[in-house]
N, C-alpha and C positions, 0 to 999 in steps of 0.2 A: 569631697568625699571621697574615702579611700574606695576602690572596688568599682567604682562609676564616674566617667564624664567623659569629656568629648570625643576622647581616644577611641572608646568604646559605640560602636556603631548601633543604632535603634535603640539606645539607653535614653529615654527621656527626664534628662538632669534634674528638671523642677521638681517634676513627680515623684522620681524618686526619692529626693531629699525630704519631699511632704511626708511620703510615706514613713519614711524613717523617722522621721521627728514625731509623726504621732504616736509611733510605737515606743517610743522612749517611756522606759519605766515599767514594761510590761515583761516579764520573764520569758528570755528566749524567742523576744521579737522586737528585734531592736535595727539599728541597720545593717549589721552584717546579715540578720535573716533576711530582712528584704532584700538584699544582693543575691541569694541563696535561693529565694524563690524566682527571681528574676535569672537569675542563671541556669535555673531546671527548667524555665519555660523556655528559652531558645534552644533547648536541645545541649546546653552545652556540660560538661563535666570532665572528668578525666579523662586526658585526651583529645578532648576538643575546644574549640576557641569561641570566644561570645561571638554571638550574631550568625554561627554557621547550622542553622535549624535542620531537622531532617529531611524536609522537603527541599533545601539547597542540595544537600550532600545527594540526593537520589536524582537530582535533576542534573548535578557533574558527573555522575556515575552513568547516565543513562546514553546510549548509543545513538551517534548520530542518524536522524532520519535518512539521509541519502544513501547510508550505506545499506539498509533493509530495503530499500528500492531497487538499489542496483545489484543486490542477491536475486529480488525475486525474478527480475527484466532477466537474469544471465539463466534461472531456470525457467521461466517462459521463453527463450529463445532456443534453448536445450530441448521443451518441448516440440516448436515448431520445425525441429531438424528431424522428428522421428514419428513414425507411426507404431511403433513396436509396441502391445498393451501393456507388457511388462515393466517396459522402462517408464511408460507414463503412469503408471502404476506406484512405480516406485518414486518418482516425482510428487506425486500426489502424497505420497509418504511421509515425504523430507520434508517438503512444506507444511504439512500437519502436525509433526512432530516437533517443527522448531516453532509455530503459532504456539502449540500446547503448554510449551516450555516457557515463552517468553511472550505470551499475550497480557494486558495489565485489564483492569476493570474499567476502561476507560468506553466513554458511547463507543466511538469508533472501532474499539476491537471486537464488540459484539456483530459485529458485521460479517465477520468470517462465515459463520452458518448461513447466511443469508448466500454467500457466494459460493457455498458448497451447494446448497439448495439449488440454487439458479444454475450450477454444472450437472448435475442431476438431471434437471429440466431438457436444458439443451440436448443432453445425451439421450433422452427419451425423444423426443421430439424428432431427433436426428432419424432415429431407429423407427418411427411411426412412417415419417416421410417414405425410408425406403421400403414399408410394407405398403402403405398406398399407393404410391407414384411410381414405385420399381427402382430399381438401380441399374446404373449403365454396366455395370459388371456382369457380362454373360454367366451363368451357372448351370453346372447339370443336377444340383443335391435339392430338389423341388421339397422344400417343407410344406407347404399350402398353398394352394390354385383358391384365390378369391373371384367373388362374379367381378367380370372387369366391365366397365362402363363405355358405350361407343362415342367415340368421339367423331368428330368432322374431320374433313381431310387435311383442312389448313392447321391440324394440330396434331400431324405425325411427329411422332418421336416422344411422344407423352401418352401415358396411358394411367388410369386410375384403376386399380386394382390387378387381377392379374396374377403371376406365378410370384410366388416370392421363395428364393432359394437361400441357400446356406451360405454360398458364397457373397450375394448382395449386402446380406444381413451384416458377416463378418465386415464387408468392407464399409459399411454404414457405421459399424461399433468403431471400427480403428480410428475413423475421421471425424465422429463425436466425440471421443475420447481425447482427440490430440486438443480438439477445443474446451472441453471441459477442464483439461490440466491448465491451459493459459487462464481460464477465468480462477480456476483454484489458486494460483500463481500470483495475481493482482489481487485476489482477497488475502492471502498472506501478508504482501505490503500492505493493502489499507488496514491491516486489524495490529498490524506491529509499527507504523510509523504513525507519529505524532502530525498531522497536517499543519497544526499551528506552527510547530518549531521547521518542519519540511519548509513553510513559507519564508520564514527568516533567514533561509539559506541560501533564497533564489538571487541572481544578480538584480540589480536594481532596473537592470532593462525590462528583467520578466516580471518584475514586481506584480503589473496590474493584470497580466497573464494567468499567474501563479496565483493570486487571488481569486480569479474567476474557477481556475482549476479547484483548489480547495473548498472552495464554496460547494462546491459539484459534488467533490468525493465525500465531504462531510455531509451532503442532505441525507442522502440513504442511511448511514449512521443513525442522524437522529431521528428521522422518520422511524425506522424498525424500533428504537427504544421508544417512541412516543408510544406505538402500537402496543407494545407488549406492556408499558403502566397501563395505559386504558383498559386495556383487557382484562389486567390483574384487579384494577380499580371494579370493572363491573361484576365480575367472579364474587368478590368479597360482599358486593350488595345483591348478591343472587341473581343477576341478570345475565339474559344471554349473549355471550361475547363468539358464537359463532355463527355459520351462516349469512345470510342477505340483511337480515335483521341486526345481526350485531354487527357486520361491516358497515349499515349505514350510520349505527349511533356513534361507532367510531372514528367514525371518516370526517365526521364534521371536526370534533377536536382537534384532531391531525392535522387536518389544515387549517385551522384557528393557531394551532402553536407554529407552524410553518411560516404565517405571515406573520406573528409577532414575532420572531425571531428573525424575520428578514428587515422587517420597520429597525428594530434593535440593531443588528446587522448594518445598517444605512446609515443610523446615527452615529454610530459607535467609529466608523468609518471617514465621517464628514467631520466629527469632531478631533480624529488623529491626521487632518490634513491629507486624507486620500485624494489621490488624481491631482495633486498641485507638482506644478514640475518648475525646474528652476529653468533661468535665461543663460543658454548657450550661444558661443559665436557661430554665425551661418557656416562657417567654414568647418567647424566641428560637427555642425549637424546632416553636411553633404558627405562628409569623410564617413560617419557613421551608417547612414544610407547605404552609401557605395560597400564600405567594406561588407555589411551584413546581406546585401543582395550577391554581393560577390561570392562571398562565404557558402550560403544557400546553392547558388548554380555552382559552385565546385563542388561540394559535398555529393549533388546530385549528380553528376558528370562520373566523379569519383566512384560512386557506389556501382554505377552504371557499369563503369569499367572493370572494377572487380566480380559483376555477375556475369560478363560475356568473355567469353574464349578470347575475342579480339583487344582485350583492353587490359590485358596482364601488365603489360610494361608501364601504363601511363596512369590505371585507375589509383593505385594506392599514394603516390604522390600527389595527385590531384586532388584526393581526397583530405589527404594530411594539411594541405595547402587550404583548402575550403574551411574546415576547421579552426587553422589559425587565424583566417580571416575574419571568420562569426565570434569567434571569441573575442577578435578587437574591436569589431564594431557593437560585440555586447555591453564590454570594457569601458568604450566611450559614452553607449547608450545610458548605462547607469548614471554618469554625470549630471542628466535631465533628473532624476528621481535623489533627491537630497530627502536621506535617512538616515537613522542610526539604527544600530542593532542593540536590543539590553542582553547581555549575557547571553552572546551568541555561542552555538555550538560547537562543540572542538572535533575537529578530525582526528581522532588519535589511531593507535596502535590496533585496535579493536574492532574499529570502523574499517580499519585496510583488509583487515582477515576476514570480514563478513563479507565486504564488498569483492575480496578478491576471490572468494569463496564460489560465488554468483558466476564472476567473469571464465572462471575456470573451468566450472561445468559447460559454459556456452561455449569456449573454447576448444573444451578436447570433444565435447559433441561434435562439433563443426568438423573438427578432424577425421572423426571416426565416421562421421558419414560421407566424407570424401571417399575415404581408402575403403571403406567396407557399407557400402550405400545399402547391399540386400539384407543386411542384419537389422538397419536402424527402419525399414520400410520393408516387412515381411508381405509377401505377396498372399494371393486367397485363392489362387488357380495355380497348381493344384491345391485342395482345400488341406492344409496342413498347420499343427501348433505352433504359435510362434517359440524362437529360441530365446535365450536370454544371453544376451552376448557380454562376456564379462568385463571388458575393457571399459565399454560405454557404464555398465551398472556400477562399476567401480568410481566412474569420474561422476557419475551422480550422487554417489553415498558423499563425495567433497560438499556436497550442500550442507550436511548435517552441522559442520565447523561452527555455525552461529549457535547452535544449542550448548556448546562446551565453550566459548568465547567470549559470548555476549554476556552482558551484567543482566542478573535476575530480577525483574520488575519485583516492587514492592506492592504485593497485594491487600486490599482492604480486607481485615478478616471478617468473619460472618458472625453478626451478634449471637450471643449465647439465648437459648431458650431459659426461661424463667422455671425453675424447678417445683 
């Protein structure tokens, strides 16, 4: 039959032939009309090829999830190198802007708001501890004096209440804001990277550990989505969704849904042969263990050498040798996990740009911290306003590159309300 045949993927030849035969004699509905309808159904048309659906095109244009994690970890590394509140606020703004422009409607993407709330809660708790338990930073600008509880002699150095100084609060604010920025960066990676696609990209030796990590990362987003869905259902029924009563009525269905997902996940993993390993020679097994263990020891020794002044000569060579040995061990260990990748994600030019922007931010911030540590870690004694260093701020702005080079995701349009 013209237009359909075994060379066209996804076309049931017999079913299409029956449809064309049943429509013979009907004006405008013959074999050609059936082919046209199938052509439109698979998303083909002018400039498209048969079998190339919009979903496949979106998947081909999607960014590698590992690039998002490298970018976010680069921002987090930069945040760990500074306590300047202006630079930390700039890092939060960069991460938030990229998430706002490239977040999808997937369940894991909704967890970014929860990470932001968690970061705000961490900052508030850090300030509350500074007020109630005091601060190691001495200060002269007293804001308020709280009643101090007497403690026994063995609790010297610990106090509850007492003077609250501006220097102590400012130190707690800088410290808490750094941790909050790290949480925001991790939340950005969790919202932008597809965890299932990230699992496919892991080496075979890390596949089992990767499954555990992915399940742990996707638990919180699915839990938040279930809570939002159940609260919306209770509001539609006119039932309370807040307070202790609403929490009790929502918590049981959420736990039940989590248990059902766990059972379904276990069944799916067993059906796909998860945990089954192939037989390898004993020599390969011993070589894999030696390379992996020796590589990890080399990485630890090289990292220690780079962090100490005495290890400048041997730190980097030992670190590189350890990384090479560890990668060799992972490559050999992957032979015990025979698995294939269906439509593996390609690491293209956009992925290099996104990952490179995060690495550049981290590297430039580390260099700036070594040349001008006072600008990146402003003091609180004397009590002065922090200044914004220009070169580190310009380095942080490099993290905005994914907003312009990464492919824009296709969002599901909202349903129109009936007029």
